[in-house]
Biopython code that builds the backbone (N, CA, C, O; Angstrom):
import numpy as np
from Bio.PDB.StructureBuilder import StructureBuilder

atoms = [
    (1, "MET", "N", (1.224, -14.227, 0.073)),
    (1, "MET", "CA", (0.080, -14.503, -0.770)),
    (1, "MET", "C", (0.217, -13.712, -2.059)),
    (1, "MET", "O", (0.592, -12.539, -2.059)),
    (2, "ALA", "N", (-0.092, -14.374, -3.135)),
    (2, "ALA", "CA", (-0.098, -13.704, -4.426)),
    (2, "ALA", "C", (-1.361, -14.120, -5.162)),
    (2, "ALA", "O", (-1.650, -15.308, -5.301)),
    (3, "CYS", "N", (-2.110, -13.128, -5.631)),
    (3, "CYS", "CA", (-3.329, -13.398, -6.398)),
    (3, "CYS", "C", (-3.358, -12.482, -7.618)),
    (3, "CYS", "O", (-2.997, -11.308, -7.541)),
    (4, "LEU", "N", (-3.785, -13.031, -8.718)),
    (4, "LEU", "CA", (-3.957, -12.266, -9.946)),
    (4, "LEU", "C", (-5.408, -12.432, -10.382)),
    (4, "LEU", "O", (-5.891, -13.549, -10.567)),
    (5, "TRP", "N", (-6.097, -11.298, -10.544)),
    (5, "TRP", "CA", (-7.501, -11.291, -10.960)),
    (5, "TRP", "C", (-7.601, -10.748, -12.374)),
    (5, "TRP", "O", (-6.971, -9.746, -12.712)),
    (6, "ILE", "N", (-8.399, -11.418, -13.199)),
    (6, "ILE", "CA", (-8.643, -10.978, -14.574)),
    (6, "ILE", "C", (-10.148, -11.005, -14.823)),
    (6, "ILE", "O", (-10.813, -12.001, -14.538)),
    (7, "GLU", "N", (-10.680, -9.907, -15.356)),
    (7, "GLU", "CA", (-12.089, -9.871, -15.740)),
    (7, "GLU", "C", (-12.195, -10.269, -17.208)),
    (7, "GLU", "O", (-11.521, -9.703, -18.069)),
    (8, "VAL", "N", (-13.041, -11.241, -17.474)),
    (8, "VAL", "CA", (-13.243, -11.743, -18.835)),
    (8, "VAL", "C", (-14.672, -11.409, -19.250)),
    (8, "VAL", "O", (-15.629, -11.697, -18.532)),
    (9, "ARG", "N", (-14.794, -10.793, -20.430)),
    (9, "ARG", "CA", (-16.116, -10.449, -20.969)),
    (9, "ARG", "C", (-16.266, -11.065, -22.348)),
    (9, "ARG", "O", (-15.356, -11.022, -23.176)),
    (10, "SER", "N", (-17.438, -11.639, -22.569)),
    (10, "SER", "CA", (-17.774, -12.216, -23.860)),
    (10, "SER", "C", (-19.251, -11.965, -24.099)),
    (10, "SER", "O", (-20.105, -12.466, -23.368)),
    (11, "ASN", "N", (-19.544, -11.182, -25.131)),
    (11, "ASN", "CA", (-20.921, -10.757, -25.402)),
    (11, "ASN", "C", (-21.484, -10.078, -24.152)),
    (11, "ASN", "O", (-20.939, -9.070, -23.701)),
    (12, "ASN", "N", (-22.553, -10.610, -23.597)),
    (12, "ASN", "CA", (-23.142, -10.017, -22.394)),
    (12, "ASN", "C", (-22.739, -10.767, -21.131)),
    (12, "ASN", "O", (-23.306, -10.520, -20.066)),
    (13, "ASN", "N", (-21.791, -11.661, -21.225)),
    (13, "ASN", "CA", (-21.347, -12.448, -20.079)),
    (13, "ASN", "C", (-20.053, -11.892, -19.514)),
    (13, "ASN", "O", (-19.194, -11.401, -20.247)),
    (14, "LYS", "N", (-19.929, -11.979, -18.189)),
    (14, "LYS", "CA", (-18.719, -11.509, -17.514)),
    (14, "LYS", "C", (-18.396, -12.476, -16.382)),
    (14, "LYS", "O", (-19.288, -12.937, -15.669)),
    (15, "PHE", "N", (-17.107, -12.778, -16.226)),
    (15, "PHE", "CA", (-16.687, -13.541, -15.058)),
    (15, "PHE", "C", (-15.296, -13.092, -14.650)),
    (15, "PHE", "O", (-14.569, -12.471, -15.426)),
    (16, "LEU", "N", (-14.945, -13.420, -13.423)),
    (16, "LEU", "CA", (-13.617, -13.124, -12.901)),
    (16, "LEU", "C", (-12.835, -14.423, -12.796)),
    (16, "LEU", "O", (-13.340, -15.437, -12.314)),
    (17, "LEU", "N", (-11.606, -14.368, -13.253)),
    (17, "LEU", "CA", (-10.687, -15.486, -13.137)),
    (17, "LEU", "C", (-9.602, -15.064, -12.163)),
    (17, "LEU", "O", (-8.968, -14.025, -12.345)),
    (18, "CYS", "N", (-9.388, -15.861, -11.135)),
    (18, "CYS", "CA", (-8.374, -15.551, -10.144)),
    (18, "CYS", "C", (-7.462, -16.755, -9.968)),
    (18, "CYS", "O", (-7.934, -17.887, -9.866)),
    (19, "THR", "N", (-6.182, -16.515, -9.933)),
    (19, "THR", "CA", (-5.237, -17.562, -9.594)),
    (19, "THR", "C", (-4.438, -17.087, -8.387)),
    (19, "THR", "O", (-3.964, -15.951, -8.347)),
    (20, "CYS", "N", (-4.297, -17.962, -7.416)),
    (20, "CYS", "CA", (-3.634, -17.622, -6.148)),
    (20, "CYS", "C", (-2.524, -18.607, -5.826)),
    (20, "CYS", "O", (-2.532, -19.755, -6.271)),
    (21, "TYR", "N", (-1.579, -18.132, -5.051)),
    (21, "TYR", "CA", (-0.536, -19.002, -4.501)),
    (21, "TYR", "C", (-0.402, -18.703, -3.017)),
    (21, "TYR", "O", (-0.198, -17.558, -2.615)),
    (22, "ARG", "N", (-0.521, -19.750, -2.208)),
    (22, "ARG", "CA", (-0.289, -19.629, -0.773)),
    (22, "ARG", "C", (0.944, -20.459, -0.442)),
    (22, "ARG", "O", (0.906, -21.687, -0.511)),
    (23, "PRO", "N", (2.052, -19.783, -0.080)),
    (23, "PRO", "CA", (3.242, -20.544, 0.304)),
    (23, "PRO", "C", (2.936, -21.456, 1.487)),
    (23, "PRO", "O", (2.149, -21.088, 2.359)),
    (24, "PRO", "N", (3.543, -22.634, 1.531)),
    (24, "PRO", "CA", (3.231, -23.584, 2.596)),
    (24, "PRO", "C", (3.522, -23.057, 4.004)),
    (24, "PRO", "O", (2.892, -23.490, 4.968)),
    (25, "ASP", "N", (4.449, -22.148, 4.123)),
    (25, "ASP", "CA", (4.819, -21.642, 5.449)),
    (25, "ASP", "C", (4.271, -20.236, 5.705)),
    (25, "ASP", "O", (4.833, -19.479, 6.497)),
    (26, "GLU", "N", (3.176, -19.896, 5.034)),
    (26, "GLU", "CA", (2.577, -18.562, 5.168)),
    (26, "GLU", "C", (2.157, -18.316, 6.612)),
    (26, "GLU", "O", (1.507, -19.164, 7.224)),
    (27, "ASN", "N", (2.531, -17.141, 7.168)),
    (27, "ASN", "CA", (2.262, -16.842, 8.570)),
    (27, "ASN", "C", (0.983, -16.058, 8.805)),
    (27, "ASN", "O", (0.339, -16.247, 9.838)),
    (28, "TYR", "N", (0.591, -15.188, 7.887)),
    (28, "TYR", "CA", (-0.626, -14.410, 8.120)),
    (28, "TYR", "C", (-1.842, -15.206, 7.641)),
    (28, "TYR", "O", (-1.693, -16.267, 7.035)),
    (29, "ASN", "N", (-3.026, -14.700, 7.908)),
    (29, "ASN", "CA", (-4.231, -15.461, 7.624)),
    (29, "ASN", "C", (-4.665, -15.333, 6.168)),
    (29, "ASN", "O", (-5.437, -14.440, 5.819)),
    (30, "PHE", "N", (-4.180, -16.198, 5.351)),
    (30, "PHE", "CA", (-4.481, -16.252, 3.928)),
    (30, "PHE", "C", (-5.980, -16.339, 3.674)),
    (30, "PHE", "O", (-6.509, -15.666, 2.789)),
    (31, "TRP", "N", (-6.660, -17.173, 4.457)),
    (31, "TRP", "CA", (-8.078, -17.435, 4.212)),
    (31, "TRP", "C", (-8.927, -16.199, 4.465)),
    (31, "TRP", "O", (-9.902, -15.975, 3.748)),
    (32, "ASP", "N", (-8.585, -15.388, 5.467)),
    (32, "ASP", "CA", (-9.321, -14.141, 5.707)),
    (32, "ASP", "C", (-9.112, -13.144, 4.574)),
    (32, "ASP", "O", (-10.050, -12.465, 4.159)),
    (33, "GLU", "N", (-7.884, -13.058, 4.075)),
    (33, "GLU", "CA", (-7.586, -12.150, 2.958)),
    (33, "GLU", "C", (-8.337, -12.579, 1.696)),
    (33, "GLU", "O", (-8.888, -11.747, 0.976)),
    (34, "LEU", "N", (-8.350, -13.875, 1.443)),
    (34, "LEU", "CA", (-9.062, -14.373, 0.267)),
    (34, "LEU", "C", (-10.564, -14.139, 0.414)),
    (34, "LEU", "O", (-11.232, -13.788, -0.558)),
    (35, "GLN", "N", (-11.093, -14.328, 1.605)),
    (35, "GLN", "CA", (-12.507, -14.061, 1.861)),
    (35, "GLN", "C", (-12.835, -12.599, 1.581)),
    (35, "GLN", "O", (-13.870, -12.293, 0.988)),
    (36, "TYR", "N", (-11.958, -11.703, 2.005)),
    (36, "TYR", "CA", (-12.156, -10.274, 1.759)),
    (36, "TYR", "C", (-12.241, -9.987, 0.262)),
    (36, "TYR", "O", (-13.099, -9.223, -0.180)),
    (37, "MET", "N", (-11.347, -10.602, -0.518)),
    (37, "MET", "CA", (-11.358, -10.393, -1.970)),
    (37, "MET", "C", (-12.639, -10.928, -2.602)),
    (37, "MET", "O", (-13.220, -10.282, -3.474)),
    (38, "ILE", "N", (-13.075, -12.094, -2.170)),
    (38, "ILE", "CA", (-14.314, -12.670, -2.700)),
    (38, "ILE", "C", (-15.496, -11.776, -2.339)),
    (38, "ILE", "O", (-16.376, -11.552, -3.170)),
    (39, "ASP", "N", (-15.526, -11.262, -1.107)),
    (39, "ASP", "CA", (-16.601, -10.355, -0.697)),
    (39, "ASP", "C", (-16.655, -9.122, -1.588)),
    (39, "ASP", "O", (-17.740, -8.649, -1.925)),
    (40, "LEU", "N", (-15.494, -8.596, -1.974)),
    (40, "LEU", "CA", (-15.456, -7.435, -2.867)),
    (40, "LEU", "C", (-16.051, -7.764, -4.232)),
    (40, "LEU", "O", (-16.719, -6.922, -4.832)),
    (41, "THR", "N", (-15.819, -8.965, -4.726)),
    (41, "THR", "CA", (-16.394, -9.330, -6.030)),
    (41, "THR", "C", (-17.905, -9.398, -5.948)),
    (41, "THR", "O", (-18.596, -8.986, -6.881)),
    (42, "TYR", "N", (-18.432, -9.916, -4.839)),
    (42, "TYR", "CA", (-19.885, -9.977, -4.680)),
    (42, "TYR", "C", (-20.476, -8.573, -4.606)),
    (42, "TYR", "O", (-21.561, -8.333, -5.136)),
    (43, "LEU", "N", (-19.780, -7.645, -3.958)),
    (43, "LEU", "CA", (-20.258, -6.259, -3.891)),
    (43, "LEU", "C", (-20.298, -5.631, -5.279)),
    (43, "LEU", "O", (-21.131, -4.765, -5.550)),
    (44, "GLY", "N", (-19.396, -6.070, -6.161)),
    (44, "GLY", "CA", (-19.348, -5.566, -7.528)),
    (44, "GLY", "C", (-20.319, -6.265, -8.456)),
    (44, "GLY", "O", (-20.265, -6.082, -9.672)),
    (45, "GLN", "N", (-21.206, -7.065, -7.888)),
    (45, "GLN", "CA", (-22.251, -7.745, -8.653)),
    (45, "GLN", "C", (-21.707, -8.790, -9.635)),
    (45, "GLN", "O", (-22.364, -9.101, -10.629)),
    (46, "VAL", "N", (-20.526, -9.329, -9.367)),
    (46, "VAL", "CA", (-19.992, -10.397, -10.215)),
    (46, "VAL", "C", (-20.578, -11.712, -9.719)),
    (46, "VAL", "O", (-20.456, -12.053, -8.542)),
    (47, "LYS", "N", (-21.214, -12.448, -10.626)),
    (47, "LYS", "CA", (-21.872, -13.693, -10.234)),
    (47, "LYS", "C", (-21.031, -14.921, -10.511)),
    (47, "LYS", "O", (-21.222, -15.960, -9.878)),
    (48, "ASN", "N", (-20.099, -14.816, -11.449)),
    (48, "ASN", "CA", (-19.305, -15.975, -11.848)),
    (48, "ASN", "C", (-17.834, -15.742, -11.536)),
    (48, "ASN", "O", (-17.228, -14.774, -11.995)),
    (49, "ILE", "N", (-17.278, -16.645, -10.753)),
    (49, "ILE", "CA", (-15.871, -16.554, -10.355)),
    (49, "ILE", "C", (-15.235, -17.916, -10.580)),
    (49, "ILE", "O", (-15.796, -18.950, -10.218)),
    (50, "ILE", "N", (-14.057, -17.896, -11.182)),
    (50, "ILE", "CA", (-13.249, -19.103, -11.283)),
    (50, "ILE", "C", (-11.997, -18.831, -10.462)),
    (50, "ILE", "O", (-11.240, -17.905, -10.752)),
    (51, "LEU", "N", (-11.788, -19.643, -9.439)),
    (51, "LEU", "CA", (-10.668, -19.480, -8.510)),
    (51, "LEU", "C", (-9.771, -20.700, -8.635)),
    (51, "LEU", "O", (-10.194, -21.826, -8.374)),
    (52, "THR", "N", (-8.527, -20.464, -9.037)),
    (52, "THR", "CA", (-7.580, -21.559, -9.215)),
    (52, "THR", "C", (-6.291, -21.222, -8.487)),
    (52, "THR", "O", (-6.127, -20.116, -7.973)),
    (53, "GLY", "N", (-5.396, -22.164, -8.447)),
    (53, "GLY", "CA", (-4.082, -21.888, -7.893)),
    (53, "GLY", "C", (-3.561, -23.013, -7.032)),
    (53, "GLY", "O", (-4.121, -24.108, -6.975)),
    (54, "ASP", "N", (-2.467, -22.699, -6.364)),
    (54, "ASP", "CA", (-1.835, -23.633, -5.438)),
    (54, "ASP", "C", (-2.070, -23.101, -4.036)),
    (54, "ASP", "O", (-1.428, -22.142, -3.606)),
    (55, "PHE", "N", (-2.994, -23.732, -3.329)),
    (55, "PHE", "CA", (-3.363, -23.285, -1.990)),
    (55, "PHE", "C", (-2.575, -24.022, -0.915)),
    (55, "PHE", "O", (-2.714, -23.729, 0.272)),
    (56, "ASN", "N", (-1.741, -24.986, -1.333)),
    (56, "ASN", "CA", (-0.989, -25.791, -0.370)),
    (56, "ASN", "C", (-1.901, -26.218, 0.768)),
    (56, "ASN", "O", (-1.618, -25.968, 1.940)),
    (57, "ALA", "N", (-2.997, -26.864, 0.404)),
    (57, "ALA", "CA", (-4.024, -27.241, 1.379)),
    (57, "ALA", "C", (-4.428, -28.696, 1.170)),
    (57, "ALA", "O", (-5.510, -28.975, 0.654)),
    (58, "ASP", "N", (-3.571, -29.608, 1.566)),
    (58, "ASP", "CA", (-3.885, -31.035, 1.509)),
    (58, "ASP", "C", (-5.138, -31.293, 2.337)),
    (58, "ASP", "O", (-5.224, -30.826, 3.473)),
    (59, "PRO", "N", (-6.110, -32.023, 1.798)),
    (59, "PRO", "CA", (-7.366, -32.235, 2.520)),
    (59, "PRO", "C", (-7.212, -32.822, 3.923)),
    (59, "PRO", "O", (-8.097, -32.649, 4.760)),
    (60, "SER", "N", (-6.110, -33.508, 4.190)),
    (60, "SER", "CA", (-5.918, -34.118, 5.512)),
    (60, "SER", "C", (-5.284, -33.165, 6.526)),
    (60, "SER", "O", (-5.022, -33.556, 7.664)),
    (61, "THR", "N", (-5.036, -31.908, 6.119)),
    (61, "THR", "CA", (-4.394, -30.942, 7.022)),
    (61, "THR", "C", (-5.389, -29.861, 7.449)),
    (61, "THR", "O", (-6.502, -29.777, 6.932)),
    (62, "ALA", "N", (-4.958, -29.045, 8.400)),
    (62, "ALA", "CA", (-5.800, -27.930, 8.860)),
    (62, "ALA", "C", (-6.105, -26.975, 7.716)),
    (62, "ALA", "O", (-7.234, -26.499, 7.602)),
    (63, "ASN", "N", (-5.122, -26.683, 6.864)),
    (63, "ASN", "CA", (-5.369, -25.793, 5.733)),
    (63, "ASN", "C", (-6.315, -26.422, 4.719)),
    (63, "ASN", "O", (-7.080, -25.710, 4.069)),
    (64, "GLY", "N", (-6.276, -27.720, 4.576)),
    (64, "GLY", "CA", (-7.228, -28.403, 3.703)),
    (64, "GLY", "C", (-8.647, -28.268, 4.221)),
    (64, "GLY", "O", (-9.583, -28.066, 3.448)),
    (65, "ARG", "N", (-8.803, -28.379, 5.530)),
    (65, "ARG", "CA", (-10.130, -28.203, 6.120)),
    (65, "ARG", "C", (-10.582, -26.749, 5.997)),
    (65, "ARG", "O", (-11.768, -26.483, 5.806)),
    (66, "LYS", "N", (-9.642, -25.807, 6.105)),
    (66, "LYS", "CA", (-9.989, -24.393, 5.927)),
    (66, "LYS", "C", (-10.427, -24.124, 4.493)),
    (66, "LYS", "O", (-11.365, -23.360, 4.266)),
    (67, "LEU", "N", (-9.756, -24.744, 3.522)),
    (67, "LEU", "CA", (-10.147, -24.575, 2.120)),
    (67, "LEU", "C", (-11.560, -25.112, 1.889)),
    (67, "LEU", "O", (-12.370, -24.455, 1.234)),
    (68, "ALA", "N", (-11.860, -26.288, 2.414)),
    (68, "ALA", "CA", (-13.193, -26.859, 2.254)),
    (68, "ALA", "C", (-14.246, -25.968, 2.902)),
    (68, "ALA", "O", (-15.315, -25.751, 2.333)),
    (69, "SER", "N", (-13.948, -25.458, 4.082)),
    (69, "SER", "CA", (-14.875, -24.563, 4.784)),
    (69, "SER", "C", (-15.049, -23.256, 4.022)),
    (69, "SER", "O", (-16.163, -22.745, 3.909)),
    (70, "PHE", "N", (-13.952, -22.713, 3.498)),
    (70, "PHE", "CA", (-13.991, -21.481, 2.712)),
    (70, "PHE", "C", (-14.872, -21.671, 1.478)),
    (70, "PHE", "O", (-15.709, -20.821, 1.171)),
    (71, "ALA", "N", (-14.684, -22.779, 0.776)),
    (71, "ALA", "CA", (-15.469, -23.046, -0.431)),
    (71, "ALA", "C", (-16.955, -23.141, -0.101)),
    (71, "ALA", "O", (-17.793, -22.616, -0.834)),
    (72, "MET", "N", (-17.277, -23.811, 1.002)),
    (72, "MET", "CA", (-18.673, -23.953, 1.382)),
    (72, "MET", "C", (-19.273, -22.592, 1.787)),
    (72, "MET", "O", (-20.398, -22.280, 1.397)),
    (73, "SER", "N", (-18.552, -21.800, 2.547)),
    (73, "SER", "CA", (-19.101, -20.525, 3.025)),
    (73, "SER", "C", (-19.248, -19.496, 1.915)),
    (73, "SER", "O", (-20.088, -18.601, 2.014)),
    (74, "THR", "N", (-18.452, -19.605, 0.868)),
    (74, "THR", "CA", (-18.532, -18.649, -0.239)),
    (74, "THR", "C", (-19.342, -19.191, -1.415)),
    (74, "THR", "O", (-19.459, -18.535, -2.450)),
    (75, "HIS", "N", (-19.893, -20.378, -1.254)),
    (75, "HIS", "CA", (-20.706, -21.013, -2.284)),
    (75, "HIS", "C", (-19.897, -21.298, -3.549)),
    (75, "HIS", "O", (-20.433, -21.276, -4.657)),
    (76, "LEU", "N", (-18.609, -21.564, -3.372)),
    (76, "LEU", "CA", (-17.763, -21.953, -4.495)),
    (76, "LEU", "C", (-17.705, -23.470, -4.557)),
    (76, "LEU", "O", (-17.730, -24.142, -3.526)),
    (77, "LEU", "N", (-17.628, -24.003, -5.755)),
    (77, "LEU", "CA", (-17.516, -25.446, -5.940)),
    (77, "LEU", "C", (-16.070, -25.843, -5.702)),
    (77, "LEU", "O", (-15.160, -25.299, -6.327)),
    (78, "TYR", "N", (-15.863, -26.773, -4.815)),
    (78, "TYR", "CA", (-14.527, -27.220, -4.422)),
    (78, "TYR", "C", (-14.210, -28.500, -5.195)),
    (78, "TYR", "O", (-14.784, -29.554, -4.923)),
    (79, "ILE", "N", (-13.282, -28.401, -6.172)),
    (79, "ILE", "CA", (-12.949, -29.555, -7.017)),
    (79, "ILE", "C", (-11.522, -29.967, -6.737)),
    (79, "ILE", "O", (-11.026, -30.921, -7.338)),
]
sb = StructureBuilder()
sb.init_structure("model")
sb.init_model(0)
sb.init_chain("A")
sb.init_seg("    ")
for serial, (resi, resn, name, xyz) in enumerate(atoms, 1):
    if name == "N":
        sb.init_residue(resn, " ", resi, " ")
    sb.init_atom(name, np.array(xyz, "f"), 0.0, 1.0, " ", f" {name:<3s}", serial, name[0])
structure = sb.get_structure()
């Protein structure tokens, strides 16, 4: 798993931009690690997060269903 987080500030607005890559053959639990990172942002009072990347999660696969579930549980918009 590789994730890069950047904090962007403009006037009084702040958001976090994150880009992630999950290799298709990843063995450890990517979704739990990503959940942990998102939880840390909420603890830091960040309200706006943009999460992008290659999650290798085709909607018809188990990882695709995990991505949809992750987005719903973290209140992120899944596009």
